[in-house]
C-alpha positions as CSV (number, residue, x, y, z in Angstrom):
1,M,109.2,79.0,97.0
2,R,109.5,76.3,99.6
3,L,109.3,77.2,103.2
4,Q,109.8,74.6,106.0
5,T,109.3,75.2,109.7
6,D,110.3,72.6,112.3
7,V,108.4,72.7,115.6
8,D,109.2,70.4,118.5
9,N,106.2,71.4,120.5
10,E,102.5,70.5,120.3
11,D,99.5,72.8,120.6
12,I,101.3,75.9,119.2
13,F,99.8,78.2,116.6
14,F,101.9,80.1,114.1
15,I,100.7,83.0,112.1
16,M,102.6,84.0,108.9
17,R,102.1,86.9,106.7
18,L,103.6,86.6,103.2
19,Q,103.7,89.3,100.5
20,T,104.1,88.4,96.8
21,D,103.7,90.0,93.4
22,A,101.6,87.1,92.2
23,D,98.4,88.3,90.3
24,N,96.0,85.8,91.9
25,G,92.9,87.9,92.5
26,D,93.3,87.4,96.2
27,I,92.5,83.7,95.8
28,F,94.6,80.9,97.3
29,F,94.3,77.3,98.4
30,T,94.9,75.7,101.7
31,D,94.8,72.0,102.7
32,Q,92.2,71.0,105.3
33,N,93.5,67.5,106.3
34,G,96.7,66.9,104.3
35,F,94.7,65.6,101.4
36,T,91.9,68.0,100.3
37,L,92.6,71.6,99.1
38,M,90.0,74.3,99.7
39,G,89.8,77.6,97.7
40,R,90.0,80.7,99.9
41,R,89.6,84.4,99.2
42,N,91.5,87.2,101.0
43,N,89.0,89.8,102.1
44,R,90.8,93.1,102.4
45,Q,87.7,94.9,103.7
46,R,87.5,92.7,106.8
47,P,89.7,92.7,109.9
48,I,92.9,90.6,109.4
49,E,91.8,87.9,111.8
50,T,88.9,87.0,109.5
51,N,91.5,85.9,106.9
52,Y,93.2,83.3,109.2
53,Y,92.8,79.8,107.9
54,P,93.9,76.4,109.3
55,L,96.8,74.9,107.4
56,T,97.9,71.3,107.9
57,T,100.6,70.8,105.3
58,M,100.5,73.3,102.4
59,A,99.2,76.4,100.8
60,I,99.1,77.2,97.1
61,L,99.2,80.6,95.2
62,E,98.6,80.6,91.5
63,D,99.7,83.5,89.3
64,K,97.3,84.3,86.5
65,C,100.0,84.7,83.8
C-alpha cells in the first residue's frame, strides 16, 4: 500500500490509525530523519497516546509469512 498526503501548511500534526491483517507481532518501523529506521513495538496495554511516534517520510510493516 502506498499512501500519500499533501499538506500545504507547516506546524500541523496528523494522527493516522491503520488496521491490517499483517502478522507482525506488533512490531513496525518508522523513520527518524528521512534516513534511519527505528524498530517500534505497539503496546496494547498502554494508553493509545503512548504508541504515537514521529514519522518524517515512511513507516514499514513486515508480515511474518
